C-alpha positions in Angstrom: -8.1 5.6 11.2 -10.9 5.6 8.6 -8.3 6.0 5.9 -6.5 2.8 7.0 -9.7 0.8 6.9 -10.5 2.2 3.4 -7.1 1.2 2.1 -7.5 -2.3 3.5 -10.9 -2.8 1.8 -9.5 -1.8 -1.6 -7.9 -4.3 -3.9 -4.1 -4.0 -3.5 -1.9 -3.3 -6.5 1.6 -4.6 -7.1 3.8 -1.8 -8.6 7.0 -2.8 -10.5 9.2 -0.3 -12.3 10.9 -1.8 -15.3 14.7 -1.4 -15.1 15.0 -1.5 -18.9 12.5 1.2 -20.0 11.4 2.7 -16.7 7.7 2.0 -17.2 5.6 1.7 -14.0 3.6 -1.5 -14.2 0.6 -1.9 -12.0 -1.5 -5.0 -11.5 -3.4 -7.0 -8.9 -1.4 -10.1 -10.1 2.3 -10.1 -10.2 3.4 -9.5 -13.8 5.8 -11.8 -15.6 6.8 -9.1 -18.2 6.9 -5.4 -18.5 3.6 -4.1 -20.2 5.6 -1.7 -22.3 8.8 -3.4 -23.5 8.2 -7.0 -22.6 11.3 -7.3 -20.4 10.9 -10.4 -18.2 10.6 -10.0 -14.4 11.6 -12.5 -11.7 8.8 -13.3 -9.2 8.8 -11.3 -5.9 9.7 -14.6 -4.2 12.7 -15.2 -6.5 14.6 -17.0 -3.8 12.4 -20.0 -4.4 12.9 -20.0 -8.2 15.4 -22.8 -8.0 12.6 -25.0 -6.4 10.5 -24.8 -9.6 11.4 -27.7 -11.8 8.8 -27.1 -14.5 7.4 -24.0 -16.4 4.1 -24.5 -14.6 5.7 -24.5 -11.2 7.7 -21.3 -12.2 4.6 -19.5 -13.3 2.9 -20.4 -10.0 5.6 -18.4 -8.2 3.9 -15.2 -9.5 1.3 -14.3 -6.9 -1.9 -12.3 -6.6 -1.6 -9.2 -4.5 -3.8 -10.8 -1.9 -1.3 -13.7 -1.5 1.6 -11.4 -0.8 2.4 -11.5 3.0 2.6 -8.1 4.8 6.2 -8.7 5.9 7.2 -9.1 2.2 5.9 -5.7 1.3 7.7 -2.3 1.4 5.2 0.3 2.2 5.6 4.0 1.5 8.7 3.6 -0.6 10.0 6.8 -2.3 12.9 6.5 -4.7 14.6 8.4 -7.4 14.8 6.2 -10.5 17.9 7.2 -12.4 
């Protein structure tokens, strides 16, 4: 159980794989664009995108990793990116 506690104390990272170039983007804040090819990302909570009426409201949809709710996170995901 020490391992679980150690993980909880560390700052959490959001990992997004770019579907255009395949780059693995890591950040504590949800990124708006791929760090390698600048392809735009939708926010993790993209279902609420239609609620954003201004650019500022849209940018506020991108969250810090500490703001992401545990039920919105996929843990231990393994995938083959093809």
